[in-house]
C-alpha positions in Angstrom: -0.1 0.1 0.0 1.4 3.7 -1.0 1.6 5.9 2.0 2.1 8.9 -0.4 -1.2 11.7 0.2 -3.3 12.3 -2.5 -2.4 16.3 -3.1 -4.7 18.8 -5.4 -2.9 20.7 -7.2 -5.0 22.8 -9.1 -8.9 23.4 -10.0 -11.2 25.1 -11.9 -14.8 25.4 -12.7 -17.3 26.7 -15.3 -19.8 29.4 -14.1 -22.8 28.1 -12.2 -25.4 28.9 -14.0 -29.6 28.6 -13.7 -31.1 25.3 -15.3 -33.2 27.1 -18.4 -30.7 30.0 -19.0 -27.1 30.9 -20.1 -25.6 27.5 -20.3 -28.6 24.9 -21.1 -27.4 24.8 -24.9 -24.3 22.7 -23.2 -24.6 19.2 -22.4 -22.7 17.9 -19.2 -20.3 16.5 -21.7 -19.4 19.4 -23.2 -19.2 21.6 -19.8 -17.0 18.9 -18.2 -15.0 19.2 -21.4 -14.7 22.8 -20.7 -13.5 22.3 -17.2 -11.0 20.1 -18.2 -9.5 21.8 -21.0 -9.1 24.8 -19.0 -7.3 23.3 -16.3 -5.1 21.6 -18.5 -4.1 25.4 -20.3 -3.9 26.8 -17.0 -1.4 24.3 -15.4 0.4 23.7 -18.5 0.3 19.7 -18.1 1.3 17.3 -20.8 -2.2 15.0 -21.1 0.0 12.4 -21.8 1.0 12.2 -18.0 -2.4 11.8 -16.7 -3.2 8.0 -15.6 -6.8 8.1 -15.6 -9.7 10.7 -15.6 -12.6 10.3 -13.1 -15.9 12.4 -12.8 -19.1 12.6 -11.1 -22.4 12.7 -13.2 -25.8 11.9 -11.6 -28.1 12.4 -14.7 -25.9 11.0 -17.3 -26.6 12.0 -20.5 -27.8 8.8 -23.0 -26.5 10.2 -26.1 -22.9 10.2 -24.4 -22.5 6.9 -22.4 -19.5 7.3 -19.5 -19.4 11.0 -20.3 -16.1 10.8 -18.1 -14.8 9.3 -21.5 -16.4 11.6 -24.0 -15.3 14.3 -21.7 -11.8 13.0 -21.8 -11.3 12.3 -25.7 -13.0 15.9 -26.2 -10.4 17.6 -23.9 -7.3 15.9 -25.5 -6.5 13.2 -23.5 -4.8 10.7 -25.0 -6.9 7.4 -26.0 -4.9 5.1 -23.9 -6.0 7.0 -20.9 -8.8 5.3 -19.3 -12.0 7.3 -18.4 -14.5 6.2 -15.5 -18.0 8.1 -14.4 -19.1 7.9 -10.7 -22.5 8.6 -9.2 -22.8 8.6 -5.5 -25.8 11.4 -5.9 -25.2 15.1 -4.4 -21.4 13.4 -3.4 -20.3 12.6 -6.5 -17.7 15.0 -7.0 -16.4 14.0 -3.8 -16.6 10.3 -5.0 -14.5 11.2 -8.0 -11.7 12.7 -5.7 -11.6 9.6 -3.1 -11.4 7.4 -6.1 -8.4 8.6 -7.2 -6.6 8.4 -3.5 -7.1 4.7 -3.7 -6.1 4.2 -7.0 -3.1 5.9 -5.7 -2.6 4.5 -2.9 -3.3 1.0 -4.8 0.0 1.3 -6.8 -2.7 2.0 -9.9 -1.6 5.3 -11.0 -0.1 9.0 -9.8 -1.8 11.6 -12.0 -5.6 12.3 -12.3 -8.3 14.7 -13.2 -11.0 14.2 -11.1 -14.0 16.4 -10.7 -18.1 16.4 -12.0 -20.2 17.5 -14.5 -24.3 18.2 -14.5 -26.6 19.5 -17.0 -29.9 19.8 -15.2 -31.4 22.1 -18.0 -30.8 18.8 -20.2 -32.5 16.1 -18.4 -35.2 14.5 -19.9 -38.9 13.8 -19.8 -39.6 10.7 -20.1 -42.8 8.8 -21.6 -44.9 6.2 -19.7 -44.2 2.5 -20.3 -47.4 1.8 -22.1 -46.5 4.6 -24.2 -43.3 3.6 -25.2 -44.5 0.3 -26.0 -47.2 1.9 -28.5 -44.1 3.6 -30.4 -42.5 0.6 -30.0 -45.4 -0.7 -32.0 -45.4 1.9 -34.3 -42.3 1.1 -35.5 -42.7 -2.5 -36.1 -45.9 -1.8 -38.3 -45.5 -2.5 -41.6 -48.4 -1.6 -44.3 -50.6 1.7 -43.4 -53.8 -0.4 -42.1 -51.4 -1.5 -39.0 -50.0 1.8 -38.4 -53.0 3.6 -38.4 -54.4 0.7 -36.0 -51.4 2.0 -33.7 -51.9 5.7 -33.8 -55.8 5.5 -33.0 -54.6 3.6 -29.9 -52.5 6.9 -28.1 -54.8 9.1 -25.6 -54.0 12.2 -24.5 -52.5 11.0 -21.4 -49.9 9.1 -23.8 -48.5 12.6 -24.2 -48.4 13.5 -20.3 -44.7 13.0 -19.9 -43.2 11.9 -16.4 -40.7 14.6 -15.4 -37.1 13.2 -14.8 -35.9 15.9 -12.6 -38.6 15.3 -10.6 -37.9 11.4 -10.2 -34.6 12.0 -9.8 -35.3 13.9 -6.7 -37.7 11.4 -5.1 -35.9 8.9 -3.4 -37.8 5.5 -3.6 -37.3 3.9 -0.6 -39.2 6.7 1.5 -41.0 8.1 -1.3 -40.1 11.6 0.1 -38.8 14.0 -3.0 -35.7 15.9 -1.4 -38.0 19.2 -0.2 -40.1 16.8 1.8 -37.0 15.5 3.6 -35.9 19.0 4.5 -39.6 19.6 6.0 -38.8 16.6 8.2 -35.6 18.6 9.2 -37.3 21.4 10.3 -40.0 19.7 12.3 -37.0 17.6 13.9 -34.9 20.4 15.0 -37.6 23.2 15.1 -36.0 25.4 12.6 -38.5 28.3 11.8 -38.9 29.8 8.9 -37.4 32.9 10.2 -33.8 30.7 10.7 -34.0 29.6 7.0 -35.0 33.0 5.2 -32.0 34.6 7.4 -29.5 31.9 6.2 -30.6 32.1 2.5 -29.9 35.7 2.4 -26.6 35.4 4.2 -25.7 32.5 1.4 -26.4 35.2 -1.0 -24.7 38.2 0.9 -21.5 36.1 0.9 -21.6 35.0 -2.4 -21.9 38.3 -3.6 -19.0 40.0 -1.6 -16.6 36.7 -2.5 -17.5 37.3 -6.6 -13.9 38.9 -7.0 -12.1 36.3 -4.5 -13.8 32.9 -5.9 -13.1 34.1 -9.7 -10.0 32.4 -9.8 -12.0 29.0 -9.7 -13.7 30.2 -13.0 -13.2 29.6 -16.5 -15.2 31.8 -18.6 -17.3 30.2 -21.3 -17.7 31.8 -24.6 -20.8 30.6 -26.3 -21.9 31.2 -30.3 -25.5 31.6 -29.3 -25.3 34.7 -27.8 -22.9 36.5 -30.0 -19.8 35.1 -28.4 -19.9 37.4 -25.1 -18.4 35.2 -22.2 -20.1 33.6 -19.3 -17.7 34.6 -16.7 -19.4 34.5 -13.5 -22.5 32.9 -11.6 -25.7 33.8 -12.0 -27.6 32.8 -9.1 -26.5 34.8 -6.3 -29.3 37.9 -6.4 -28.2 41.5 -6.1 -31.0 42.5 -4.8 -32.5 40.0 -2.2 -33.5 41.0 0.7 -35.4 39.2 3.5 -38.7 41.2 3.0 -38.7 39.0 -1.0 -37.8 36.0 1.1 -40.5 36.2 3.4 -43.0 36.2 0.5 -42.3 32.9 -1.3 -45.1 30.4 -0.2 -43.5 27.1 0.6 -43.1 24.6 -2.1 -42.7 21.1 -0.6 -46.1 21.5 2.2 -48.0 24.2 0.9 -50.1 23.9 4.0 -47.9 23.8 6.6 -44.1 23.6 5.1 -41.3 26.4 5.7 -39.1 25.0 2.8 -39.5 27.5 -0.3 -37.8 28.1 -3.5 -35.5 30.6 -1.8 -34.2 28.8 0.7 -33.3 25.8 -1.2 -30.7 25.3 -3.4 -30.8 26.3 -7.1 -31.4 23.9 -9.9 -27.8 24.4 -11.9 -25.3 23.8 -14.9 -21.9 23.4 -14.5 -19.2 21.4 -14.4 -15.3 21.5 -11.8 -12.2 19.6 -12.6 -9.3 19.4 -10.5 -5.7 17.6 -11.0 -4.6 15.8 -8.3 -1.6 13.7 -7.9 0.4 11.9 -5.4 2.7 14.2 -3.4 6.0 12.9 -4.4 4.8 13.2 -8.3 3.8 17.0 -7.6 7.4 17.5 -6.2 8.9 15.6 -9.2 6.8 17.6 -11.5 7.3 20.9 -9.3 4.0 21.9 -8.6 2.8 23.4 -5.4 -0.3 21.9 -4.2 -3.4 24.1 -3.0 -3.7 20.9 -0.2 -3.7 17.5 0.5 -6.1 14.6 1.2 -5.6 13.4 5.0 -8.6 11.6 5.4 -12.6 10.9 3.8 -15.6 9.3 5.4 -19.1 8.5 3.7 -22.0 7.6 5.8 -25.4 6.5 5.3 -28.1 7.9 7.1 -32.2 7.6 7.0 -33.2 8.6 3.9 -36.2 10.5 5.5 -33.4 12.8 6.8 -30.6 12.2 4.4 -29.4 16.1 5.1 -28.2 14.5 8.4 -25.2 12.8 6.1 -22.6 15.2 6.7 -23.1 14.5 11.0 -22.3 11.2 10.3 -19.5 11.4 7.8 -17.8 13.8 10.0 -17.9 11.3 13.2 -16.3 8.6 10.5 -13.8 10.3 9.6 -13.0 11.7 13.0 -12.4 8.2 13.9 -10.3 7.3 10.5 -8.0 10.4 10.7 -8.0 11.6 14.3 -9.0 15.6 13.4 -11.7 17.1 15.1 -14.4 19.2 13.8 -12.6 21.5 15.8 -9.8 21.5 14.1 -11.0 22.9 11.0 -10.2 26.4 10.1 -12.8 25.9 7.2 -16.3 24.0 6.8 -17.7 23.5 3.4 -21.0 22.0 3.4 -23.3 21.5 0.6 -26.7 24.0 1.2 -29.1 21.6 -0.7 -31.5 23.5 1.8 -30.8 26.1 4.6 -33.1 23.4 6.8 -30.8 20.6 6.3 -27.8 22.6 6.9 -29.1 24.3 9.9 -29.9 21.1 10.8 -26.1 19.9 10.7 -25.6 22.7 12.6 -27.7 21.6 15.7 -27.2 17.7 15.2 -23.3 18.5 15.6 -23.8 20.5 18.7 -26.5 18.3 20.7 -25.1 16.0 22.7 -28.7 13.8 22.4 -28.4 13.3 18.7 -24.4 12.2 19.9 -25.3 9.7 22.2 -28.6 8.1 20.3 -27.5 8.2 16.9 -23.5 8.5 17.0 -22.7 6.3 20.1 -20.3 9.1 21.6 -20.6 11.0 24.7 -19.0 14.0 23.3 -20.7 16.6 20.9 -18.7 16.5 17.3 -18.6 20.7 17.8 -19.8 23.9 16.6 -19.4 25.2 13.0 -19.2 28.7 13.4 -20.1 31.4 10.8 -16.8 32.5 10.7 -15.7 29.0 9.6 -19.0 27.3 7.5 -19.4 28.6 3.8 -18.0 31.6 4.2 -18.3 32.5 0.5 -21.6 31.5 -0.1 -23.1 28.1 -0.8 -25.3 26.4 -3.0 -28.3 28.5 -2.0 -26.8 31.2 -3.7 -24.7 29.2 -6.3 -26.4 26.7 -7.3 -26.3 22.9 -7.1 -25.6 20.9 -10.2 -25.5 17.9 -8.3 -22.8 15.9 -9.7 -20.2 18.8 -9.4 -21.3 20.3 -6.2 -18.9 17.5 -4.7 -15.9 18.6 -6.3 -16.3 22.7 -5.9 -16.6 22.3 -2.0 -12.7 21.4 -1.5 -11.8 23.3 -4.8 -13.6 26.7 -2.6 -12.2 25.7 0.4 -8.7 25.3 -0.8 -8.3 28.4 -3.1 -9.7 30.5 0.6 
């Protein structure tokens, strides 16, 4: 087993743009290619040195199977370099990074390009099985009479597609969509609507204040369909966001009793992130000064009805594995799927009852102070391209 550390040499991302806006014409493969091409140009790395490309993607495009391979080839990575797409829902970008670490430690490479990509604008609408069967029969029909018989079997309901995005955001084991799981946490931890809206406003304010600082993360995109004007920054942060505007929004997932709104939830977003990672010895050999090193990580499962508490269980497991405590952290990045979810994580980390009952420990994890947590804003303002967010979090933290 290789005892070398995996280091993050550098990284770059596309702007994060709300679904249906500037980046909607680009598929996940093109967003990923843009990020990888920009990374290679920035660090002047010979693509032949790359041992493997690993990319996270949740809604993998049907016309770009193994999207990581398509990204690699289109970005100029040699054909001999393998590529793999990984999927761990919102942690897919994290999975790409940690798989590189495991491959490096197993002696199966020392230089990797990892990241994540998602075009939520292009998640398809799906026909029902019965409708698909009718189209299949129509395709097999050989005579005009057969075609007419099949065509007359279609009903208006056949053309009411299932929304792929909503299916993907619904847990099939508990039957709740992600917003409904946030409502569960809001009730469990007595998180008020006012707390959630204040957290959302802070996310926007921090993202706007950090715009110049995080510009180094972003490689502008030039699109032919907008007069070649560059898309150079995230379009999610709202300059005019106010607590009054957030207060006016109605609950979206539980319209009668809920507190989770479109304003205190993460935005549906398009974007991609690419990171260059390698063994520490290889980085030294090539003359790179890394941004940081991956010293430990852990994944953990939890109740699907309370999926947003995942970070608490993962932090507890990581503490056991690497010896570092939550209070050792100078900065903390947690994906803001929902304000209620992030606040619940903060409260659970400080709860003695939660520690005893769910973590099997006597001591709390610790406090996630405002001075440490998501200091440049989070997904509520920046957006959440689900396959890419897990790669953005370490990039943002290390750049800060």
